[in-house]
C-alpha positions as CSV (number, residue, x, y, z in Angstrom):
1,M,-0.3,5.3,26.5
2,A,1.2,8.9,26.5
3,V,2.2,8.4,23.0
4,L,-1.4,7.6,22.0
5,E,-2.7,10.5,23.8
6,Q,-0.2,12.8,21.8
7,F,-1.5,11.3,18.6
8,S,-5.1,11.9,19.5
9,R,-4.3,15.5,20.2
10,Q,-2.7,16.0,16.8
11,I,-5.7,14.6,15.2
12,Q,-8.1,17.0,17.2
13,A,-5.7,19.9,16.4
14,R,-6.1,19.3,12.6
15,L,-9.9,18.8,12.8
16,A,-10.2,22.1,14.7
17,A,-7.9,23.8,12.3
18,A,-9.9,22.7,9.3
19,G,-13.0,24.4,10.6
20,R,-16.7,23.8,9.4
21,E,-16.6,25.3,6.1
22,P,-16.8,22.8,3.2
23,H,-14.0,22.4,0.9
24,W,-16.1,21.4,-2.0
25,Q,-19.1,23.1,-3.1
26,P,-22.0,21.1,-4.7
27,S,-21.4,22.7,-8.1
28,D,-17.6,21.7,-7.9
29,V,-18.5,18.1,-7.3
30,A,-21.1,18.2,-10.3
31,D,-18.3,19.7,-12.5
32,F,-15.7,17.0,-11.4
33,M,-18.1,14.3,-11.9
34,A,-19.0,15.4,-15.4
35,T,-15.1,15.5,-16.3
36,L,-14.9,11.9,-15.2
37,A,-18.1,10.5,-17.2
38,P,-16.5,10.3,-20.5
39,R,-13.4,8.9,-19.1
40,R,-15.3,6.2,-17.3
41,R,-17.2,5.3,-20.5
42,D,-13.8,5.1,-22.3
43,F,-12.4,2.9,-19.5
44,E,-15.6,0.6,-19.5
45,E,-15.0,0.0,-23.2
46,V,-11.3,-0.5,-23.4
47,A,-10.7,-2.5,-20.1
48,P,-13.0,-5.5,-21.0
49,R,-11.8,-5.7,-24.6
50,L,-8.0,-5.9,-23.2
51,V,-9.1,-8.8,-20.7
52,R,-11.4,-10.5,-23.5
53,D,-8.7,-10.2,-26.6
54,I,-5.2,-10.1,-25.0
55,I,-5.1,-11.2,-21.5
56,R,-7.6,-14.2,-21.1
57,P,-6.5,-16.0,-24.4
58,R,-2.8,-15.8,-23.2
59,M,-3.6,-16.9,-19.8
60,E,-5.9,-19.8,-21.2
61,A,-3.0,-20.9,-23.6
62,L,-0.7,-21.3,-20.6
63,V,-3.3,-23.0,-18.5
64,A,-4.0,-25.6,-21.2
65,Q,-0.5,-26.9,-20.8
66,F,-1.3,-28.2,-17.2
67,P,-4.0,-30.6,-16.2
68,N,-3.6,-29.3,-12.6
69,A,-4.6,-25.6,-13.7
70,K,-7.7,-23.7,-14.4
71,C,-9.0,-20.3,-14.9
72,D,-11.9,-18.4,-13.7
73,R,-15.4,-18.5,-15.7
74,A,-14.9,-15.1,-17.4
75,E,-17.7,-13.5,-15.3
76,D,-15.4,-10.6,-14.3
77,A,-14.9,-8.4,-17.2
78,Y,-11.9,-6.5,-15.9
79,R,-9.7,-9.4,-14.5
80,C,-8.6,-12.9,-15.3
81,T,-7.3,-15.3,-12.4
82,C,-5.8,-18.7,-12.9
83,W,-4.8,-21.3,-10.2
84,F,-2.3,-24.1,-10.4
85,G,-3.1,-26.8,-7.9
86,Y,-0.7,-28.6,-5.7
87,R,0.7,-31.8,-7.2
88,E,3.6,-34.3,-6.6
89,R,5.2,-32.9,-9.8
90,F,4.8,-29.2,-8.7
91,P,4.4,-29.0,-4.8
92,T,2.8,-25.6,-4.5
93,D,-0.6,-23.8,-4.8
94,A,-0.2,-20.9,-7.3
95,R,-2.4,-18.0,-8.1
96,V,-1.8,-15.9,-11.1
97,E,-4.0,-12.8,-11.6
98,L,-4.2,-10.0,-14.3
99,A,-6.5,-7.1,-13.8
100,V,-7.3,-3.9,-15.6
101,E,-7.7,-0.9,-13.5
102,H,-7.5,3.0,-13.6
103,D,-6.0,5.8,-11.5
104,E,-7.7,8.2,-9.4
105,R,-8.9,10.5,-12.1
106,I,-9.4,8.0,-14.7
107,E,-6.6,9.4,-16.9
108,N,-4.3,6.3,-17.1
109,L,-5.0,2.6,-17.6
110,V,-3.2,0.3,-15.0
111,I,-2.7,-3.5,-15.8
112,R,-1.9,-5.1,-12.3
113,Y,0.0,-8.5,-12.1
114,E,-0.3,-10.6,-9.1
115,L,1.3,-14.0,-8.2
116,S,1.1,-15.8,-5.0
117,M,2.7,-19.3,-4.4
118,L,2.3,-21.4,-1.2
119,P,4.3,-22.9,0.2
120,V,7.2,-20.7,-1.1
121,F,10.3,-22.5,-2.2
122,L,12.0,-19.8,-4.0
123,K,12.1,-16.3,-4.7
124,F,9.8,-14.8,-7.3
125,E,8.2,-11.6,-8.5
126,P,4.7,-11.1,-6.6
127,H,3.5,-7.8,-8.1
128,D,4.1,-5.5,-11.1
129,K,2.0,-3.2,-13.1
130,L,1.9,-1.4,-16.6
131,T,0.5,2.0,-16.8
132,A,-0.5,3.7,-20.0
133,P,-2.7,6.7,-21.0
134,L,-6.3,5.6,-21.4
135,V,-6.6,7.5,-24.7
136,A,-3.5,6.0,-26.3
137,V,-3.6,2.3,-25.3
138,D,-1.1,0.3,-27.5
139,D,-2.4,-3.4,-27.7
140,R,1.0,-4.5,-29.0
141,I,2.7,-3.1,-25.8
142,V,0.0,-4.5,-23.5
143,A,0.3,-7.9,-25.1
144,D,4.2,-7.9,-25.0
145,W,4.0,-7.2,-21.4
146,V,1.4,-9.7,-20.5
147,E,3.3,-12.3,-22.3
148,A,6.6,-11.4,-20.4
149,K,4.8,-11.8,-17.0
150,L,3.3,-15.0,-17.9
151,L,6.6,-16.4,-19.3
152,N,8.3,-15.2,-16.2
153,F,5.7,-16.9,-14.0
154,L,6.4,-20.2,-16.0
155,D,10.1,-20.0,-15.8
156,T,9.5,-19.8,-11.9
157,Y,7.1,-22.5,-11.8
158,L,9.1,-24.9,-13.8
159,R,12.1,-24.5,-11.4
160,L,9.7,-26.4,-9.0
161,D,9.4,-29.3,-11.5
162,R,10.4,-32.4,-9.7
163,G,11.0,-34.1,-13.0
164,Q,8.6,-36.8,-13.9
165,D,8.4,-37.5,-17.4
166,D,4.8,-36.6,-18.0
167,F,1.5,-36.0,-16.0
168,E,0.1,-39.4,-16.8
169,D,2.8,-41.2,-14.8
170,E,2.7,-38.5,-12.0
171,V,2.2,-40.0,-8.5
172,V,-1.0,-38.9,-6.9
173,I,-2.7,-39.8,-3.5
174,D,-6.1,-41.2,-3.3
175,P,-7.9,-38.5,-1.2
176,V,-10.2,-41.0,0.5
177,C,-7.6,-43.8,1.6
178,G,-4.4,-42.1,1.3
179,M,-2.8,-44.6,-1.2
180,R,-0.1,-43.4,-3.4
181,I,-0.9,-44.3,-7.1
182,S,0.0,-43.2,-10.6
183,R,-2.5,-41.3,-12.6
184,S,-2.3,-43.8,-15.5
185,S,-2.9,-46.7,-13.2
186,A,-5.6,-45.3,-11.1
187,G,-8.8,-47.5,-10.7
188,A,-11.0,-44.3,-10.8
189,R,-11.4,-40.7,-11.5
190,T,-13.7,-37.8,-11.1
191,D,-13.7,-34.0,-11.5
192,Y,-14.7,-31.7,-8.7
193,K,-14.6,-27.8,-9.1
194,G,-12.3,-27.9,-12.0
195,H,-9.9,-30.3,-10.6
196,S,-9.2,-34.0,-11.2
197,Y,-9.2,-36.5,-8.4
198,F,-7.7,-40.1,-8.8
199,F,-8.7,-43.1,-6.7
200,C,-7.2,-46.6,-6.3
201,T,-11.0,-48.2,-6.6
202,D,-14.4,-47.1,-7.6
203,D,-15.4,-47.3,-4.0
204,C,-13.1,-44.8,-3.1
205,R,-14.5,-42.6,-5.7
206,R,-18.0,-43.2,-4.8
207,Q,-17.3,-42.1,-1.0
208,F,-15.5,-39.0,-2.4
209,E,-18.5,-38.0,-4.5
210,E,-20.8,-38.5,-1.4
211,E,-18.9,-36.1,0.7
212,P,-16.2,-34.1,-1.4
213,L,-15.5,-31.5,1.4
214,R,-14.5,-34.1,3.6
215,Y,-11.7,-35.1,1.5
216,V,-10.7,-31.9,-0.7
217,R,-7.3,-30.9,0.5
218,F,-7.0,-27.7,-1.5
219,E,-10.2,-26.3,-2.9
220,V,-9.9,-23.6,-6.0
221,A,-12.1,-20.6,-5.2
C-alpha cells in the first residue's frame, strides 16, 4: 500500500510541476492539423489500393486452396482477415490478418501482419511489420513482403497436416449426433457463415439448420 501511495505522490508532483499553462496554443493545433491533412489524403488513397490490389488477391489465392478457410467480405478498406477453421486434418483454428496503418505523423506507411493459432502446437511468428515512407511506397517490395509472410504461414500450417490424401476423404464429425464420417460419404451437407458442415443423414442437417448456434463448435466472426 505504501508503494502505491508513493506512486500517487509522484503523479501529483508531476501535475503540480506542469502548472496550468497550456503547452499548445489553438494556432499551434491548427497549424499541426494543416500539415497532416495532405498526408492523410495520401494515406487514404494509397492504403486501400494496397489492400485491394496486392494484399487481398494474395490472401484469397491462399484461402482458395483450403475448403476450411475464408476471407472477410472486403468491407474494411484498410485490412484483410482470413480464418482457417478447425478440421481433423488441420487441428487448429488460425487467423491471419494484414492491415495497412500509418505512424503518428502520417509520414510512414506501416503494414502489420498478425497470426494467431489455437490450440498452439508449435512455435510460429505471430507479429511482424513493414514500414515505408508514405510518399515513396514501392508496390513490388510490398508484394514480396506480403507473399513472404503468407508463405511463412503456409509452411507453419502445413506442419500441422495429419496427412490425409485430400479433403474429400477427411474425417469430420456430424455436429448434431457426433458421428464420425468422411466428407465424401456424408449423407447431407450445408453451409453456415462461410463454413461447410457434414451430416450422416438429412434429419441431422434439418436439426442443425433449425438451431445452428446450438451445434456450432467454432464460429468465424
